[in-house]
C-alpha positions in Angstrom: 38.0 -20.2 41.1 38.9 -23.7 39.8 38.3 -25.4 36.5 38.3 -29.1 35.8 39.6 -30.4 32.5 39.7 -33.9 31.0 42.1 -35.0 28.3 40.7 -36.5 25.1 43.7 -38.7 24.6 44.6 -40.2 28.0 41.2 -39.5 29.7 42.8 -38.1 32.9 41.4 -35.1 34.8 43.4 -32.1 36.1 42.4 -29.0 37.9 43.7 -25.5 37.0 43.2 -22.1 38.6 41.2 -19.6 36.6 43.8 -16.8 37.3 46.6 -19.0 35.8 44.5 -19.7 32.7 43.8 -16.0 32.2 47.5 -15.1 32.5 48.6 -17.8 30.1 49.3 -16.2 26.7 49.9 -19.6 24.9 47.7 -22.6 24.7 46.3 -25.1 27.2 47.5 -28.7 27.1 47.1 -31.8 29.2 49.3 -31.9 32.4 50.0 -35.6 31.9 50.6 -36.3 28.2 50.9 -32.8 26.7 48.0 -33.3 24.2 46.2 -30.1 23.2 42.8 -31.8 23.0 41.3 -31.0 26.4 37.7 -30.3 27.4 36.5 -28.3 30.3 34.0 -30.3 32.4 33.3 -27.9 35.3 33.9 -24.6 36.9 33.8 -24.4 40.7 34.4 -21.8 43.5 35.5 -24.4 46.1 38.2 -27.1 45.7 36.2 -29.6 47.7 33.3 -29.3 45.3 35.7 -29.7 42.5 37.0 -33.0 43.8 33.6 -34.6 44.8 32.8 -36.4 41.5 36.1 -38.4 41.6 37.9 -40.3 44.4 41.3 -39.0 45.4 43.9 -40.5 47.8 47.0 -38.8 49.4 50.3 -40.6 48.6 53.5 -39.3 50.0 52.1 -35.8 50.5 50.6 -35.6 47.0 47.0 -35.9 46.1 46.4 -38.5 43.3 43.3 -39.5 41.5 42.2 -43.1 42.2 40.3 -44.9 39.4 
């Protein structure tokens, strides 16, 4: 299962696995700026469903969000 989060500070989205969140004993923070103010905007079973609401592009083997 995948969960989509959005940062309140930098307004960027990132995707995390539910298993990783459950195993984490600390706190969640933004993957880009490190801010603790994040909000979950969705929970999905399929990664393709998770990525439908935004547009993504592959650059040098990495998937990046295009605004």
